[in-house]
N, C-alpha and C positions, 0 to 999 in steps of 0.2 A: 504494500500500500504506500502510495506517495505521501510523505510527511510534509505538510504545508505550514503548520503553525507551530511555533516554538514557545514553550513555557519553561519556567526556571524556578529554582530555589537558590537564594543567596544567603550566605552565612559563613561563619568561621568558628569551629571546624565543621566540616560536613561529612566526615568519614563514617559517622553513625547513621546518616540519613538514608531511609528507604524510600523517600519521596520519588526519586526518578523511576525506580522499578515499579512502584505502586501506580503512579499516574500513567506511565507509558503502557503498562499492562491494561489499565482501565480504558485508555484511548483505543487500544487494539480490540478490546472486548466489545466496545460499542461502535467500532468502525469510524472513530473520529480521526481526522487527518492532523494529528498533533504528536509532538515529541516533547519530553520533559527532561531537562538537564540540570545538573548541579553546577553552580558557579561559586566556588569557594574564593573569597576575597579577603585581603587584608583590609583593616579599617580605613587606611588612607586611600584605598582604591574604590570606595563605595560610590563616589561621584562618577567614576569611569563606568561602573557597572550600569548606572542609570542612563549614561550616555549611550551605552550599547543597547539597552532596552529600547531606546528611541530609534537607534540607527538600524538595528537588524531587520525588523523590530521583534521584540519579545512580546508575545500576545498577552501575557499575564504570568503571575507566579506567586511564590511564597517567600517570606522573610523569616529568618530565625536568628538565634544568638550570633553576634551582639548588635544587630542592625535594626531592631524593631522600632526604636525611638528615633534614631538618626534618619531612617528612611522617610520619615514624614516631611523632611526638607526637600525631597526630590520629586514629589508629586506635582501635578499642574494645578496647584492651589494658589491662593492669595495669602501673602504674608502680612500680618499686622502685629506690631510689637514682637517681631521675631517668632510668631506662632502662625501655623497654618490655620486659617479660618474657613477655607473652602478648598475642597480637594480630597478631604478625608471624611468618613462618616461621623455622625455624632458620637457613636460608641468609641471609635478610634480616638476622637478628640478627648473624650472623657478619660480614657485610659492613658492617653499620651503616647501611644505606640500603635503601629500597624503591623499585621503579619501577612497581608495579601495586597497585591497591586493588580490593577486591571485597566483596560481602556474602555471609555464610554464617550461617544460623540467627539472622538479625536483628542480626548484629554486623558492623561495618566492619573488614576485616582487610587486611594488607599482605603482599606477596610481592616477591621480586626475581628476575626472569628474565634479567637482564643476563649472569650468569655462563654460563648455558646457551648463549645466543646468541654470546657472545664465544668460547667454547671450540670451537664447531662447526667453523669453518674451520681451526683450528690443530691438531686432533687428528691424530696420525700424523706431525707435522713435528718435526724436531729443533731445539729452541730452547735455546741455551746461556745466553743472557742477554737481558734485556728492560729497556728504559727507558720509564717511564710519565711523560708530561708532564701535569701537573695533579694536584690533590689533593682533588677533590670526590667525589661519589657514584659516578661512573663509574670513577674511579681505584680505589675500594674494591673494586668488582666485578672489575676487571681483576686486582688483586693476588690475590684469592681464586681466580680462574680460573687464573692462572699457577701458583699454589701447588698447585692440584688437578692441573694438568698436569705438575707435577714440575720446573718450570724452576728450576735451582739458583741463578741469579744474577738477582735482581729489584731494580731501582733505581727511585727516584722523584725527580722534580725539580719545583719549583714557584716561580713568581715571588715568592710570599711564603714565605721559607724556613722560618718557624716552622710553617706548615701542612704542608709537605712532611716536615719532621723529625718532627712529631707522628704523622703517618700511618706513616712508616717505623718508628718505635719501636713503634707499636701492632701492626704486622704482622710485625715482625722482619726488615725489609729495609733496604737502604742508601739514604740520602738523598744526592743529588748537588747541589752548588750550581748554580743556574740558568745562570750564566755559563759553566759547564763542560759543559753538556749535549751540545754538539756533539762532544766528544772522548771520549765513553764507549766507542765501538766496540761497542755492543750489537747483537746479531743481529736484534732486533725493537724497533721504536719504536712506542709507542702514544700517539696524540693523544687525551687525555681532557680537553682544554680546549674552550672554546667557539669558539676560532679556527677559521675555515674554514666556519662555519655562515653561512647566508644571514640576511637580516633586518638588524637594526642592527649586527651584528658582521661584516657581509660584507667590509668593508674593513680 
């Protein structure tokens, strides 16, 4: 089958990602003329990646660690006070991160589907408290999801305390010192760090 449309995942590292195999298989199953590829980039090359998205063009794709926040600067939105006010969905704006980019009416736009996926297995469960490890884009989605689920006690901890405290203040939750994380007694612990991934972080 002739492959006409290119889709991508961008991140660093990507050695753990099964997205290319999964999406390419799905395209073949439904007879869709697309191919899905991994684009592992160093942080300083992110702008070049989005140049390539427009030049090739890449029809759409996904964003993972560590680019979910910075990618919001490269959609075709309008910047006001250094923030994208048009070009990303309301949910992505609230989270402050995007994990999906796509084209609509000739404009490159951003969305965040992490909240939907995160909430799905937790609906209907009683969660009194939650501790989030990490303070990146995934953490932002987890906080918004937990707030939408009505979890009353949400805490965050990070190896760099300034990042954890800044995120806690932004979303009105509690920051926990990293060395105290094991004693929180929360009913749910969320690993939003890169630890446990394969690739160069495997060990």
